[in-house]
Every structure is written in C-alpha cells, then in structure tokens.
C-alpha positions as CSV (number, residue, x, y, z in Angstrom):
1,M,101.9,116.9,89.7
2,R,100.3,119.2,87.1
3,I,102.3,122.1,85.5
4,S,100.9,124.6,83.0
5,Q,103.0,127.1,81.1
6,G,102.6,129.1,78.0
7,G,99.3,127.3,77.1
8,S,100.7,123.8,77.5
9,T,100.1,121.4,80.4
10,L,102.3,118.5,81.6
11,V,101.2,116.0,84.2
12,Y,103.7,113.7,86.0
13,A,102.4,110.6,87.8
14,A,104.8,108.1,89.5
15,D,104.8,105.7,92.3
16,T,101.0,105.2,92.0
17,R,98.7,102.3,91.4
18,P,96.0,103.0,88.9
19,C,93.6,105.6,90.3
20,Q,91.0,108.1,89.1
21,N,92.9,111.1,90.6
22,V,95.6,110.7,87.9
23,V,92.9,110.8,85.2
24,E,91.4,113.9,86.7
25,Y,94.7,115.7,87.1
26,A,95.7,114.8,83.6
27,R,92.4,115.7,81.9
28,G,93.1,117.6,78.7
29,A,96.8,117.8,79.3
30,D,99.2,117.9,76.4
31,L,101.6,115.5,78.0
32,L,101.3,112.8,80.6
33,V,104.5,111.4,82.0
34,H,103.5,108.2,83.8
35,E,105.4,105.3,85.4
36,A,105.2,101.9,83.8
37,Y,106.6,99.2,86.2
38,G,106.1,96.5,83.6
39,T,103.6,94.8,81.4
40,H,100.2,93.3,82.3
41,D,102.0,90.1,83.2
42,D,103.7,92.1,86.0
43,A,100.5,93.6,87.4
44,K,100.4,91.7,90.6
45,Q,103.9,92.6,91.6
46,A,103.5,96.2,90.3
47,H,100.4,96.7,92.5
48,L,102.1,95.1,95.5
49,F,104.8,97.8,95.2
50,G,102.3,100.6,94.5
51,H,103.0,100.9,90.8
52,S,101.1,100.8,87.5
53,T,101.6,98.7,84.3
54,A,102.1,100.1,80.8
55,A,98.5,99.3,79.9
56,E,97.2,101.1,83.0
57,A,99.3,104.1,82.1
58,G,97.8,104.0,78.6
59,R,94.3,103.7,79.9
60,S,94.8,106.7,82.2
61,A,96.1,108.7,79.2
62,R,93.1,107.7,77.0
63,E,90.6,108.4,79.7
64,A,92.2,111.8,80.4
65,G,92.3,112.7,76.8
66,V,96.0,113.7,76.8
67,G,97.8,114.2,73.6
68,R,101.0,112.4,74.4
69,L,102.2,109.8,76.8
70,I,105.8,109.2,78.1
71,L,106.4,106.0,80.0
72,T,109.0,106.4,82.7
73,H,110.1,105.0,86.1
74,L,110.6,101.6,84.5
75,R,112.0,98.5,86.2
76,A,115.6,97.9,85.0
77,S,115.7,97.3,81.3
78,R,116.9,93.7,81.9
79,F,113.4,93.1,83.5
80,A,111.2,95.4,81.3
81,D,111.5,95.6,77.5
82,P,110.8,99.2,76.5
83,D,109.3,98.2,73.2
84,A,106.9,95.8,74.9
85,L,105.9,98.5,77.3
86,A,105.2,100.9,74.4
87,T,103.3,98.2,72.5
88,E,101.1,97.4,75.5
89,A,100.3,101.1,76.2
90,A,99.4,101.5,72.5
91,S,96.9,98.7,72.8
92,V,94.7,101.1,74.9
93,F,96.0,104.6,74.0
94,W,96.1,105.7,70.4
95,G,98.1,109.0,70.9
96,R,101.9,109.5,70.7
97,I,103.8,107.2,73.1
98,E,107.4,107.3,74.0
99,V,109.5,105.4,76.5
100,A,112.0,107.5,78.5
101,N,115.6,106.6,79.0
102,D,118.0,108.0,81.6
103,L,118.9,111.7,80.8
104,D,116.3,112.1,78.0
105,A,114.9,115.5,77.6
106,F,111.4,116.1,76.2
107,G,109.6,119.3,75.2
108,F,105.9,119.9,75.7
C-alpha cells in the first residue's frame, strides 16, 4: 500500500516474500514499513510462509531509495530479537531503521 499526504509518502508491505513490486511501490518514499519475519537464518521458513527477512526488507528499502525503514510484523519476540533484526537490516540499508512494538505510533 502506498499513501501520500502533504508531500510525504509512506509504503506498507507485509505478508510478502521479497519481490520487485515492493521496490517499485516504495521508490522514493519517505518511509517504508516492511515486515521482518526473522533474520537470514530464518529465510527458508520465512519464505515458506510467504514472508521476508530483515535483510530482505533492508535490501528493498535500499533499492527503493527510501529515507527510513520500520520493521514490523515480527515473529513473537521470544523467537526474533528486535536488535538482531535491526542489525541485519542495517547491513544492507544505511538509512534510519526502527523496529516497531505493539501500539507504537510513528510520524512520517
């Protein structure tokens, strides 16, 4: 989903394996909210369930040229360490990265 308002653009991508359509929809967006099922070690299971890893979310953000990435739709925190997800996304995306928690609010 792509939403533009007041000169800012937000793109939300969830329940998706890595795909070029996400990059195209997010191109030049201020903010990309992208799911991160887990780290690269979880890629096989993530893809089986139709999800992306943190590195794949970061790669989409980089290729789209977004300004900021928020990782969301995580596996339960007992299975996915939010710091590890942010670190992995930062290995391929050098913009601002945040990891969402339940009930967080973000401006764009």
